[in-house]
N, C-alpha and C positions, 0 to 999 in steps of 0.2 A: 352447510352456510354457503352462498355463492363467492365466486373470486370474480374480483373485480377484470373486466374486459384488460386483453393483453398484445392487442395488435399493434405492429410497430411499424409504421410507415419508412421506406429505407431513407426516402427524403429527409428524416426528421432527424435519421443517426449521422448525416454529414454535415456538422456543423463545422464553422471553419477554424481552424486554428488561431486562439488568440492571440494577441501581441506577445512576443518571448519575455518570459519571465524570467528575473534574474536573482538569483536566490543567493542565500548565504550559509548553506548546508557543508559547503567546504571550501578549499579555497579556489577552485577553478574560477573565480571572479575577481579574485584580489590579486594586484599587483605587489603592492607593499600595505605592511599594517603597524603602526606604532600605536604602543599601549591600549591598545584593547587585543581582546581575544574573540575567538569563536565559541559559542553557548548553547550547550543542547539544553532544550524544553522540553522535558516528559511531559505528557496527558495530565491534566487534573484529574483525578480521581472522582467518578462520578457514580451514579447507583447501578446495582446491579439489574439489567433489564430485562434478563430471561432465565429462565430455570426449567435442567432438562428434567424433569419428574413426569413425565406423561408414562404410562405403561411401557410404551415400545421405547424408551429413552432410557435414560441412566447412568452407571458410572463412566461408560465409556465412551457415550456423546462427544461430538468434537469435530473438527475440521469445518469451521465455521466460515461462511463465506457470505458477504454482505455488498448490496448493489441497490442502483436507484433502478427503479421499473414504472412504467407508466403509470400507475396507480398510487407509488409513493416509495417503499422500499421493500427490500426483499432480503430473507434471510436463507438459507441452506444449510445444512447440517447433517453429519451423519447421527443415527439414533442405534446404539447399541447399549443393551443392559448390562452385560457383565462380554468379559473376553472371549464366549463360547458362544454366544447367542448370535443370532441372526443381524446383519447390519441392513438398514434403512437409510433411504435418501428420505428428507425430511423439509419442509417449506413452512415458514410463518411471514406475516406481513406487516408493517407499520406505516402509518401516514406520518409521525415524527423522529423515528429511529431511536426511541425510548418504549412506547408503549407497543408490546410487540403479540400478535394474534395468531393461533393456529389455523389456518381454513380447514375445510374437510370437502376435498374433491371427490372423495369416495373411490379412490383407484384401487388402493391395496389393501387386502384384509389382513387384519391384526386379528387374531384371537376370536375369530369369527366374524368380527365386525369392519365394514368399510367407512364406519368414522371416525377418521382419525386425517393426519396431516401429513401422511406418506405419501411419496409421490413416485417412488421407484425403488428398486431392490436389485438386487446383483442375481444375473440369472443361473443357471446350470452347470456344471463342469469346471467350475474354478473360477469364473468370473465372479469379481468382487466390485462391479462399479462402485457400489456404495459404500466403501469403504474410504476412500478419499474423491469421490464425484465433487468437482468443482465448475462449477457453472459460470458463462459470460454471457452477455446481451453482444454478440457480435456487430462491428459497427462498418465492416466492409461492403461497400455500396451493392459489391455484386454477390452479396448471400441471395441465396433464394428466400423467400418469405416462410419458408418450410423448414428454414434451417436458420432461423436470424438468431435463435439460442444454441449455444454450444455449449460441451463439456468434455472432459476428458476422466476417467476412471480406471480403476487396477482392474487388468484382462492377463492373458494366458496366451502365448505363444509356442509352438510347437516348431524349433530348426529344423531345417531341412535333416540333422544327425539324429533327429527323435528327441532331444533334451527339452523338456518342458520348462520354460521360464516366465518370469513376471512380462507385462506389457501393458501398453495403455491403449484403450478402447476408447474412440470417439462417440459421442452421441449427440443429437441434434433435436431441436423443438420447435415450434412456430410459437410457443404460448410460453414457454419454460416451465411448464406444469405436464405435459405429455410425451415422455420421450421415448426416442427409437433409436437403435445405434445404428451409425452413418453407414456402418461397413460389418460384414459377420468378422474379418479377419483384422486384428488391431493395428493402429498406425504406427506403433513407435516401439519399440523391445531393445533399445542401448540404453541401460538405465537401472536403477533399482526400484523407484518407484513406489517404495515404501512409506509415502509420505502426502502432503497436498500439493500436489502436482498441477501449476497456475497457467491456463493458456489466455490469450488475449490477440485480439487484431490490433497493430500498431496503426495508428492513423496517419504517423509521420513518415512509415519507413513501408509504409503498404505490405504488411506481410504479417502472418500467424507466428506469434511467439511464444513457448511453452517453457516456463523453468522447472525443471524436475531434479529430483531426488538421486545423486550417485555418491558412491564411496569415494574417498580421495587421502591417502597416505593415512588411512585407519581411522579417518574421521568423516561424518557425515557432512556433504557439502551439496552444491548445487551446480546445474549445467545449464546451458540454454540450446535450444533447438528452435529453427524458424521451417515454416512451411508458406509456402504460396496459395496452399489450397485446402491446407488440413487433412490433405490426405499422405500426402508423401511431405517426409520430414528430412531435415538435414541432420548429418551426425551431429550430435552435442558436444556443444566445447566450456572448457571451464572458466567460471567466471573467476576474476584475478579482483584483487584488494590491494592494489599500490602498495607493495611492500608490507603489508600489515599481517600479525602472525595467522595461522588459519585457525578457527574456531570451528565447533560442531555445531551446524547449522539445522537442526530438526526440521522447520520448516523454511519458506524463506518471503511468503506475500508481497512479491513484486510485482508492480501494476504502474502504468503510467501515474503522473500525477494530475488529480482531477482538475487542477488548475491551470497545467501546462502539461502536454502530453509530450513534449520535448524532455520532460524530466521523469527519470524510472526513480521510485523509491522502494526499499524493501523491507521489510520488518520480522527478521527473521527471529526465531525461537532459538534462542543459544543455550545449547544444552549440556552441562559440566557432569558426566557419569561416574568422574573421580572423587565427587564429595559425597561420602556415604553417610555420613551421619551430620547431625543439626540439632542444637538446641542445650539446653542443662537444666536436668539431666540430658545427655545427647540419646536420640533414637535413631535407627535406621532408615534410610530412606535409598530412594534406586537412582540417586542422582539430585541433581539441582537445576532451575533452569530460569532465565529472564527472556526479554525481548529486547533488541538491539534495532537500530538505524543504520541505512546505507543507502547509498545514494548515486545515481549512474547520469549519465548523457548520451552514452551510446548502447547502454543494455548489457554489455559484457564486463567493462572495467567501472568495478564499482569505489567508491569512497568510503575508507572507513575511517574517518574525519574524527568520530566518537567511540573509542574503547568503550567508555562508559555505557552502562545499561541504559535502555530507552523507557522500560517498563521494569520495576524492578517488582518482587515477591510480594512485599508488603506486611502489614503486621499479621495477616491468618497463617496460624501454622500449618494449615492445609496445602498451603500454596510452596511452602517447603518442603517437597518431594512430590511423591508422582510427577517426575518429570517428564515423562513422556507426554503429558497432554498440559499440565500445568502454564498459566502465564504464556500459551500460544496465542499471538494475536491472528486475528481473524484476517482472509484476505478481503480487502476493500475499505475504503476510506467514503465517509458519506458525510454531505454539508448540513448539517442539522439546523444551522441559522446564517444569517447574513454574514456574520464573521466569526463562525465556528465551524469546524472540521470535527467528527465524533470517529474515534477510532474504539476496537473492541477486543479485548481478550478472554480465553476461559481461564474459570478458578474451580476450585474444587475438584480437579478431576478426581475419578476413581472413587467417589464419592456420590454425591448429586452433583453435577457440574453446572454451574451457573455463568453468563457473559455479563462481564462487566464492562461498562462503558467508562471511557476517558474523553477529553476535549483538550481541543488548541484553536487558536486562533490561527486564521488563513495565513499560510504559508508559516505556522508558528513554530517549525523542527529546531530550529536554530536559526542565531542572529548574529550580527556582531555584537559586542556588549562593549561599551565604554564606561569607566567609572566617573567619578564625580570630577576628577584631577584632569578627565578630557583624556583624549586620542583621537587618530585617524586614518584615514585608509583611502587607497589609492585603487580605484578597478582597472581592470585590463582593458584595453581599448574596446569601444562599444561603439555600433553605427545608430546614431540617433535615427529613430523611426516613426517619431511623432511629435507632435506640436507642444508636449509638457511632459514632463518629469513626475511621475507618481511614486511616494514613498510609502511602504508599510512599515509602520515604526512605533515606538513606544518610549515616553521621557518622563522623568520625574518632575515635580513642576519648578524645579529650578534647572532643568535640564536642556537640552537643545540641540540639534542637528544643522549644520550650513553646510552646502554643497557649491564646488566650483566645477567647472568644466574646464579641463585644460587640452592642449592639442599635443598631437605624437610627441613632439619634445620636452611635455611638462610645464608647459609655460602656461599659463591663467589665458583664458581667452576674453577679450576685450567683452566687458560687461556681464560676463559670466563669473565672476570671483567671489571668493569669500566675503570679501567685505560689502559686496553688492547684493549678497542672498540673502534675503529676510528669514531670520532665525526661525526655524521648526521645533514645536512643542505641541506635546499632547500625546493623544494614542489614538492612532487612525489607523485604517486599511490601505486607503490611499489618497494620499494628501499631496495636492502639487504644488513642486516647489515654485516659488517666485523672486527672481531678480530685480532689483529697480529699475525701474524705466523700461522693463521686458516683458511682452506679453509673449511668454512661453519660450519654447525652443525653434520657433519657425526660421530661422535664419540658420539654424545649424542642422538641419533637416538633411539626411543622407549622407553626414559626416561622421567619419571617426573620432570620438574622442575618449578621454582618460575622465573618469568623476570623481573627484577629490572629498571625503567627507570628512568633514570636523565634526566631531559628537563629544557631549558630555552626559554623563549620568542618562546614557539612552540604549535601547537597542534599535537595531536596523535590520528586519526580516527579508526583505525584498524591494526591489525597485524596477519598474519597467517603462516605457514610453507608450504614452495612450494620445489619439488622435481627438 
């Protein structure tokens, strides 16, 4: 099967950062809140979109990456039949994020045939890059064309003392299919790395970022390292969670949000190894797992606004157990519709794994929720950077939202009061707010204002100023 062309022009990767998106995934946007609360919205479970049942795949297949590619969407994953078999990096393709096909680039032989979708396998001498091979499209405008795709994988490193330790190996590609090592020596050796270590080019801070696995106080945890060139990396720093208890994060799935790269979202698989039985009658398991949601503005300090699960194991008994792989969110979000984001996670790990799809509305990870009796929030000061205020919101048939612009003292700005705001109701991704006798926010551009949202039976997901 031929594979669609994959040339990526550098100029196409350098899109402007969109107007700042104000999200209610934590309290960073909120100065005060009355009779409202922040509400987590779990993805709606959709179909199982892929089953890892090819001869070279099987029980231990996992560590999924999904991303946008020039010809549609791509998936990368580890294929492994059992704990003692060789590990392979495989690729699948999709036009819609639902129907996935295995291409056949004819690169790696398996059981005497190259008719498979294997694109890489770990080299000799202990390198296991395919164990957790996690690629990305490099958005760095200075990246050479033949290094436009990059990845990190598990390798080894011999210290001057002679100690042989785990390390991360860097790999590069022009097309995301034909891969080579960036250099023979590993690029990072401070960490455990025995998980899905993720890296990307931060378009806001102009640096490479890697989130890697390490142990902290006897728990699986996450560190961050940065690099100007993907070769030399800083010493890793611990992620902090604003006073929340430290939980076992088996993977982290951290990336810039596709709608605004100033936000970092993560979807760690939370591991609960102490729970060894489940069901009635009880059966023994190796622990339990689910998926959680974390958010950050600086990439190092993450909010744990919601300690509740973002992805639960569900009704299938198979997903309660085999906790080292079940309910593991894939790295990457895909926009699969005008108002839809798809997120994916692994199920049936340890038997015949499958990839489950879930959907969210754009920005729909969390909201400010107001009951029928009503409530309100006031934001921290924000600078008006456009001529209109657009809301991502949902109400009932009797619900509504009104907005007031206030000055720094909390006084209503004439012409932009609650009483002058036309009531907003419905369910839209970007509804413009209108005040009587006002043609938008032109007179307020450049000013710092506080926004007062009076809400009834409504959810407010985000807002932004648009031109």
